C-alpha positions in Angstrom: -141.3 62.9 113.3 -138.6 65.4 113.9 -139.4 69.1 114.0 -136.9 71.8 113.3 -137.9 74.9 115.2 -136.6 78.4 114.7 -137.8 80.6 117.5 -137.1 84.3 118.0 -136.5 84.7 121.7 -136.5 88.5 121.7 -139.9 88.8 120.1 -141.2 85.4 121.6 -142.4 84.3 118.2 -142.0 81.1 116.2 -140.3 82.0 113.0 -140.4 78.7 111.2 -141.1 75.0 111.8 -140.1 72.2 109.4 -141.1 68.6 109.7 -138.7 65.8 108.9 -139.0 62.0 108.9 -135.2 61.4 109.2 -133.2 62.6 112.1 -130.0 62.9 110.0 -131.7 65.2 107.5 -133.1 67.3 110.4 -129.7 67.5 112.0 -128.1 68.7 108.8 -130.9 71.3 108.3 -130.3 72.5 111.9 -126.6 73.0 111.3 -127.4 75.0 108.1 -129.9 77.1 110.0 -127.4 77.8 112.8 -124.7 78.8 110.3 -127.2 81.2 108.6 -128.2 82.6 111.9 -124.5 83.5 112.7 -124.8 86.3 110.1 -127.9 87.8 111.6 -128.5 90.3 114.3 -131.1 88.3 116.1 -130.1 85.3 118.2 -132.8 82.8 117.5 -133.2 79.5 119.3 -132.9 76.7 116.8 -133.8 73.2 118.0 -134.9 69.8 116.9 -137.7 68.1 118.8 -139.1 64.7 118.3 -142.9 64.1 118.6 -145.5 61.8 117.1 -147.3 64.8 115.5 -147.5 68.5 115.5 -150.4 68.4 117.9 -148.3 66.3 120.3 -145.5 68.8 120.0 -147.8 71.7 120.7 -148.9 69.9 123.9 -145.4 69.2 125.1 -143.7 72.4 124.0 -146.5 75.0 124.0 -144.2 78.0 124.6 -143.1 77.9 121.0 -146.7 78.2 119.8 -148.1 81.0 121.9 -148.1 83.4 118.9 -149.0 81.8 115.6 -149.5 85.0 113.5 -146.1 84.9 111.7 -145.5 81.1 111.6 -144.2 79.5 108.4 -144.6 75.8 108.0 -142.3 74.1 105.6 
């Protein structure tokens, strides 16, 4: 699985996470997210990470999941 993560560095909060089965589709979505972010005031970190599951991703990249109060899962 591929996970597209949009993370607000300034507030240290995960904005959105989207799961994809196909890396090409995830890469296209990342590019679209980056283009959208260019118009915003906040410089978010937008990355694609590969993991077997969301639980595995949380174990390997826990810093993205410290605050889950505002998370949107697509």
